[in-house]
VOBABA-406417 format. One line per field, with one value per atom (N, C-alpha, C): residue number from 1; residue in three letters; atom name; x, z, y. Coordinates in steps of 0.05 Angstrom, whole numbers, always signed. Layout:
residues N
num = c(NUM | ...)
residuo = c(ala | ...)
atomo = c(CA | ...)
X = c(X | ...)
Z = c(Z | ...)
Y = c(Y | ...)
//
This chain:
residues 68
num = c(1 | 1 | 1 | 2 | 2 | 2 | 3 | 3 | 3 | 4 | 4 | 4 | 5 | 5 | 5 | 6 | 6 | 6 | 7 | 7 | 7 | 8 | 8 | 8 | 9 | 9 | 9 | 10 | 10 | 10 | 11 | 11 | 11 | 12 | 12 | 12 | 13 | 13 | 13 | 14 | 14 | 14 | 15 | 15 | 15 | 16 | 16 | 16 | 17 | 17 | 17 | 18 | 18 | 18 | 19 | 19 | 19 | 20 | 20 | 20 | 21 | 21 | 21 | 22 | 22 | 22 | 23 | 23 | 23 | 24 | 24 | 24 | 25 | 25 | 25 | 26 | 26 | 26 | 27 | 27 | 27 | 28 | 28 | 28 | 29 | 29 | 29 | 30 | 30 | 30 | 31 | 31 | 31 | 32 | 32 | 32 | 33 | 33 | 33 | 34 | 34 | 34 | 35 | 35 | 35 | 36 | 36 | 36 | 37 | 37 | 37 | 38 | 38 | 38 | 39 | 39 | 39 | 40 | 40 | 40 | 41 | 41 | 41 | 42 | 42 | 42 | 43 | 43 | 43 | 44 | 44 | 44 | 45 | 45 | 45 | 46 | 46 | 46 | 47 | 47 | 47 | 48 | 48 | 48 | 49 | 49 | 49 | 50 | 50 | 50 | 51 | 51 | 51 | 52 | 52 | 52 | 53 | 53 | 53 | 54 | 54 | 54 | 55 | 55 | 55 | 56 | 56 | 56 | 57 | 57 | 57 | 58 | 58 | 58 | 59 | 59 | 59 | 60 | 60 | 60 | 61 | 61 | 61 | 62 | 62 | 62 | 63 | 63 | 63 | 64 | 64 | 64 | 65 | 65 | 65 | 66 | 66 | 66 | 67 | 67 | 67 | 68 | 68 | 68)
residuo = c(met | met | met | glu | glu | glu | thr | thr | thr | arg | arg | arg | ala | ala | ala | arg | arg | arg | ser | ser | ser | val | val | val | val | val | val | lys | lys | lys | ala | ala | ala | met | met | met | ile | ile | ile | trp | trp | trp | asn | asn | asn | leu | leu | leu | leu | leu | leu | gly | gly | gly | leu | leu | leu | ala | ala | ala | met | met | met | met | met | met | ala | ala | ala | gly | gly | gly | val | val | val | gly | gly | gly | trp | trp | trp | leu | leu | leu | val | val | val | thr | thr | thr | gly | gly | gly | ser | ser | ser | ala | ala | ala | ala | ala | ala | leu | leu | leu | gly | gly | gly | ser | ser | ser | thr | thr | thr | leu | leu | leu | ala | ala | ala | ala | ala | ala | val | val | val | asn | asn | asn | thr | thr | thr | cys | cys | cys | ile | ile | ile | gly | gly | gly | phe | phe | phe | leu | leu | leu | ser | ser | ser | tyr | tyr | tyr | val | val | val | ala | ala | ala | tyr | tyr | tyr | glu | glu | glu | arg | arg | arg | val | val | val | trp | trp | trp | ala | ala | ala | gly | gly | gly | val | val | val | arg | arg | arg | trp | trp | trp | gly | gly | gly | arg | arg | arg | arg | arg | arg | his | his | his | val | val | val)
atomo = c(N | CA | C | N | CA | C | N | CA | C | N | CA | C | N | CA | C | N | CA | C | N | CA | C | N | CA | C | N | CA | C | N | CA | C | N | CA | C | N | CA | C | N | CA | C | N | CA | C | N | CA | C | N | CA | C | N | CA | C | N | CA | C | N | CA | C | N | CA | C | N | CA | C | N | CA | C | N | CA | C | N | CA | C | N | CA | C | N | CA | C | N | CA | C | N | CA | C | N | CA | C | N | CA | C | N | CA | C | N | CA | C | N | CA | C | N | CA | C | N | CA | C | N | CA | C | N | CA | C | N | CA | C | N | CA | C | N | CA | C | N | CA | C | N | CA | C | N | CA | C | N | CA | C | N | CA | C | N | CA | C | N | CA | C | N | CA | C | N | CA | C | N | CA | C | N | CA | C | N | CA | C | N | CA | C | N | CA | C | N | CA | C | N | CA | C | N | CA | C | N | CA | C | N | CA | C | N | CA | C | N | CA | C | N | CA | C | N | CA | C | N | CA | C | N | CA | C | N | CA | C | N | CA | C | N | CA | C)
X = c(+4307 | +4321 | +4345 | +4348 | +4371 | +4397 | +4419 | +4445 | +4454 | +4472 | +4484 | +4499 | +4512 | +4527 | +4508 | +4485 | +4465 | +4455 | +4449 | +4440 | +4460 | +4486 | +4507 | +4510 | +4510 | +4513 | +4489 | +4465 | +4442 | +4445 | +4454 | +4457 | +4479 | +4500 | +4522 | +4513 | +4499 | +4490 | +4470 | +4451 | +4431 | +4445 | +4465 | +4479 | +4497 | +4508 | +4523 | +4505 | +4481 | +4462 | +4455 | +4449 | +4443 | +4466 | +4490 | +4514 | +4516 | +4513 | +4514 | +4493 | +4468 | +4447 | +4451 | +4458 | +4462 | +4485 | +4507 | +4529 | +4520 | +4504 | +4493 | +4475 | +4458 | +4440 | +4457 | +4476 | +4493 | +4509 | +4518 | +4533 | +4515 | +4490 | +4471 | +4463 | +4459 | +4450 | +4473 | +4497 | +4518 | +4536 | +4536 | +4553 | +4582 | +4587 | +4613 | +4613 | +4629 | +4630 | +4642 | +4662 | +4675 | +4655 | +4641 | +4622 | +4599 | +4589 | +4567 | +4575 | +4600 | +4609 | +4613 | +4623 | +4626 | +4600 | +4580 | +4553 | +4542 | +4546 | +4536 | +4550 | +4576 | +4591 | +4581 | +4577 | +4568 | +4540 | +4522 | +4495 | +4496 | +4513 | +4515 | +4524 | +4544 | +4553 | +4531 | +4517 | +4495 | +4473 | +4466 | +4445 | +4452 | +4477 | +4487 | +4484 | +4494 | +4493 | +4465 | +4448 | +4420 | +4406 | +4411 | +4397 | +4405 | +4431 | +4440 | +4427 | +4426 | +4414 | +4384 | +4370 | +4342 | +4336 | +4352 | +4348 | +4353 | +4373 | +4379 | +4357 | +4346 | +4323 | +4300 | +4293 | +4270 | +4275 | +4301 | +4307 | +4299 | +4299 | +4292 | +4262 | +4247 | +4218 | +4203 | +4187 | +4173 | +4146 | +4136 | +4110 | +4109 | +4088 | +4084 | +4097 | +4111 | +4124 | +4107 | +4109 | +4095 | +4116 | +4114 | +4133 | +4120 | +4131 | +4119 | +4132)
Z = c(+1854 | +1828 | +1828 | +1806 | +1802 | +1798 | +1808 | +1803 | +1776 | +1765 | +1739 | +1740 | +1762 | +1764 | +1763 | +1777 | +1776 | +1748 | +1734 | +1706 | +1688 | +1692 | +1676 | +1683 | +1708 | +1716 | +1705 | +1707 | +1696 | +1666 | +1653 | +1624 | +1616 | +1632 | +1626 | +1629 | +1651 | +1655 | +1634 | +1627 | +1607 | +1580 | +1574 | +1548 | +1547 | +1569 | +1569 | +1563 | +1574 | +1568 | +1538 | +1528 | +1500 | +1482 | +1490 | +1474 | +1471 | +1492 | +1491 | +1473 | +1476 | +1459 | +1430 | +1425 | +1397 | +1384 | +1399 | +1387 | +1379 | +1396 | +1389 | +1364 | +1363 | +1339 | +1315 | +1317 | +1295 | +1284 | +1302 | +1295 | +1280 | +1291 | +1278 | +1250 | +1247 | +1222 | +1201 | +1209 | +1190 | +1188 | +1208 | +1208 | +1215 | +1222 | +1229 | +1257 | +1275 | +1303 | +1303 | +1286 | +1284 | +1275 | +1253 | +1242 | +1261 | +1272 | +1292 | +1316 | +1326 | +1349 | +1342 | +1318 | +1309 | +1308 | +1295 | +1294 | +1322 | +1340 | +1367 | +1382 | +1378 | +1391 | +1381 | +1355 | +1345 | +1356 | +1355 | +1366 | +1395 | +1411 | +1439 | +1445 | +1430 | +1433 | +1428 | +1406 | +1399 | +1420 | +1427 | +1447 | +1474 | +1483 | +1508 | +1510 | +1489 | +1489 | +1488 | +1472 | +1470 | +1496 | +1510 | +1535 | +1557 | +1559 | +1579 | +1575 | +1550 | +1544 | +1550 | +1543 | +1549 | +1579 | +1594 | +1623 | +1636 | +1626 | +1638 | +1631 | +1607 | +1600 | +1619 | +1622 | +1639 | +1668 | +1677 | +1705 | +1711 | +1690 | +1694 | +1690 | +1681 | +1677 | +1703 | +1711 | +1736 | +1733 | +1709 | +1704 | +1715 | +1728 | +1738 | +1764 | +1776 | +1802 | +1824 | +1847 | +1871 | +1891 | +1901 | +1922 | +1949 | +1966 | +1992 | +2013)
Y = c(+2584 | +2587 | +2568 | +2556 | +2537 | +2552 | +2541 | +2553 | +2545 | +2560 | +2555 | +2527 | +2522 | +2496 | +2473 | +2475 | +2453 | +2449 | +2470 | +2468 | +2454 | +2461 | +2449 | +2419 | +2412 | +2384 | +2367 | +2377 | +2363 | +2359 | +2380 | +2378 | +2358 | +2357 | +2339 | +2309 | +2304 | +2276 | +2268 | +2285 | +2280 | +2274 | +2291 | +2288 | +2264 | +2255 | +2230 | +2206 | +2206 | +2185 | +2186 | +2210 | +2213 | +2205 | +2212 | +2205 | +2175 | +2160 | +2131 | +2119 | +2129 | +2119 | +2126 | +2151 | +2160 | +2146 | +2140 | +2125 | +2097 | +2085 | +2058 | +2059 | +2079 | +2081 | +2088 | +2106 | +2113 | +2089 | +2072 | +2048 | +2029 | +2025 | +2007 | +2017 | +2042 | +2054 | +2054 | +2062 | +2065 | +2040 | +2023 | +2000 | +2007 | +2032 | +2041 | +2053 | +2042 | +2053 | +2081 | +2086 | +2112 | +2133 | +2128 | +2147 | +2151 | +2129 | +2131 | +2148 | +2144 | +2159 | +2189 | +2194 | +2222 | +2237 | +2224 | +2235 | +2240 | +2221 | +2223 | +2246 | +2250 | +2271 | +2299 | +2302 | +2327 | +2333 | +2313 | +2316 | +2323 | +2311 | +2316 | +2345 | +2354 | +2382 | +2402 | +2398 | +2416 | +2415 | +2391 | +2387 | +2398 | +2395 | +2405 | +2436 | +2449 | +2478 | +2488 | +2475 | +2483 | +2479 | +2456 | +2450 | +2470 | +2476 | +2495 | +2522 | +2532 | +2557 | +2556 | +2535 | +2531 | +2532 | +2518 | +2517 | +2544 | +2559 | +2585 | +2605 | +2603 | +2621 | +2615 | +2590 | +2582 | +2589 | +2589 | +2595 | +2624 | +2641 | +2669 | +2675 | +2656 | +2660 | +2656 | +2675 | +2673 | +2659 | +2657 | +2645 | +2616 | +2609 | +2582 | +2575 | +2594 | +2589 | +2599 | +2586 | +2595 | +2602 | +2626 | +2635 | +2632 | +2616 | +2611 | +2628)
//
């Protein structure tokens, strides 16, 4: 079973990558670095919280695991 800290670190790294990509896309689409960055930050916060919750739910699901 994964620890809560591991789930959080994984989510943070994933979301930092997503933040950088989303800021770039937002800038290209809007032409504004500030607006693109704001959209990316909001998306990252929502995605981070959703991902942590999703990982924690799956950490408690026993289906598909093999216990050796």
